[in-house]
N, C-alpha and C positions, 0 to 999 in steps of 0.2 A: 504494500500500500504506500502510495506517495504522500508524504507528510506536507503540511502547509509550508514548512521551512524549505523543503526540496523544491516545491513549486515557486517559491519566492526566489530561491537561488537561481533557478532557470531563468526567471524574469530578469534578475540583476545581471546575469551574464549576457543575456540577449540585449539588454539596454546598453551595456558597456561595449559589446562587440556585435552590432546588428547583423553582420554578414554571417555569423555562425548559425548553421542550420541545427539548432540545439535539439530538436526532436527528430531530425532526419539523419543526413550524412555525417554530421558532427556530434552525434549522440554520445560518442566516446568522451568528448570534452566534459559533458555534463556528468557522466558516470564517474570520471576521475575526480571532478570537483566535489561531487556529493560524498565520495569516499574520503576525500581530504578534509572536508568540513566535519564529518563525523570523527575522524581521527583527531582533528584540532580541538573539537569540543571535549572529547574524552580526555585529551592531554590536559586541557585547562582545568577540567573537573578534578583530575587526579592531583594536580599541583596546587590547586586553590586550598589554602589552609583554613578558610572559613568553615564554620559548622554546616553551612548550607551546601557545601561543595559536593556532598554525596547525593544531593537531589537536584542536580543541575537541570533546570527546566528546558534548556536548549536540547538536551539529549532525548527528550520525549517529543511528541507532537506539540509544538509550542502554541497551538491555536488557543488553548485554554489556560496556559501557564505564563505566557509572556505577552506583554502589551504589543500590539501590532507595530506601533511606531518604534518601540525599542528594538524589536526583531529586525525591522527594515533598516534601521540605522546601523545596527551591527553588521548585517549582510552587505550593505553598501560599502562599508570600510573593508570587510574581509574579502569580498569579491575583487575589489580593486587591488589589494595586496596579492591575492592568489593569481590574478591575471598577469600582474607584473612578473611574478616568479615563474609562472607558466611560460611566458615568452622567453625568459632567460634560460630555462632548463629543458624546454621541449623543442626539438628540431622539427619543424613542420614540413612534411613531405607532400608534394602536390601531385595528384594523379598516380600513375603506376610507378612505384619507386624503382630506381635502378639498383643494381646490386651494391654499387658503391655508396648509395644513399642510406642503406639500411643500417640501423643502429646495431653496433656490435660491442658487447662488453669487452673490457680489457682482457678478460679471461673467458674461455668457453664455459658455458654453464650446462649445456645439454647433457654432458656425460655424468653429471652429478644428480640428475633428476631422480633416479631410483633411490639413491641414498638420502636425498633431501626429503622425499615423501615418507621415509621411514623414521624421520625425527618427529617424535610425538609432540614436542613442544615448539614446533616451527611457527605456529601462529603467535605464540607468546614472544618468540624471538623477533618476529616481524614487527610486533607492536613496540618492543623495547628499542629497536633500531629506528623505527619511525619517530619515536618520541625524541630521540637525539636530534634527528633532522628538524623536527618542529621547534625544539628548544633553540635551535640555531637558525631560525627563520626560514627553513626550507619547508614551505607548506604546500607545495604543488607536487603531485605524483609521489606522495610519501610512501604508500604501500609498494608501488612499482619499484621505486629506487631502493627501499629497504630490503625487499626480497632479492633484488639483483645483487646487492652488497653481500648478503648472506650466501647466496649461491656462488658468487665469485670467490669469497673466502673459503668456501667448501672445496673448490678446485685445488686449493693449496693443502687440504687436509682430507684427501680421499680415503685415508686409512682410519678415519675417525670412528671410534667405538661409541655408537649412539647410546649404549647402556652405561657408559662411564660418565658420571656427572661432572667429574673434574675436567675431562676432555671437552665436554659440551660447554662448560663455563669458559674454558680457554678459547674455544671456537667463537662463542658469542662475544667475548671481550674483544677479540680481533676485529669482529664486525662493527662493534661500537666505536672502536678507534678509527676504523676506516670511514665510518659515517661522519665522524667529527672532521676528519681530513677533507672529505668531499665538500662539506659546507664552506670550506675556505677556498674552494676553487671557483672558477667562473666558466660560463659557457654551457651548451646543451649537454644533458645527460641521457635523454630519451628521445627517440624519434617517433612521430605519430603522423598518420595520414589524415589530411583535412581537405575540405572542399576548396576548390580553386578561388571562389569568391571571397572566402575569408582571407586567403593569402594576399589577394590584391588590396583589400582594405587595410590589412595589418601593415603593409609596406608603404601605405600612403600617409 
């Protein structure tokens, strides 16, 4: 079910970037933004020291918990920050990508897929790495980047014993260190295909 906040997020993205076909060819943009918003709100809720942080109204359908004006003001600011980071970190591919255009991680990840899916705590690891990214203002593509960091680090530890807690901790720590290092870099980290009309407006 689409929440009121997700509807408003789609509206805010459309207003900021009118050429994005948010419900059509560029639906992926909205999907990534929605996931990033949820990750951001969860991070804020976890780091907020106030007693009310465990009941963050933004994490629910805010239609009955948050004033409409407050929700819209928050999303206006957040969407602006997200789009700025999106343009920095995502390489937009127009039409059918050539082989040289495709995003390639610095290390191959395909060979570690079987091992990756055997790690029972992989979702928790993704969240922890994503939190490091968010803490350092990387709010766009948090799950995509976090998962890639973990898989890339896994290529350096293909003999990882997934039943050894100490080895898993060392592996996770290496990914957290890598996440912090990435936040200090500039330029695209991910490539994504978008509609040609959006590319034309983005360049104007």
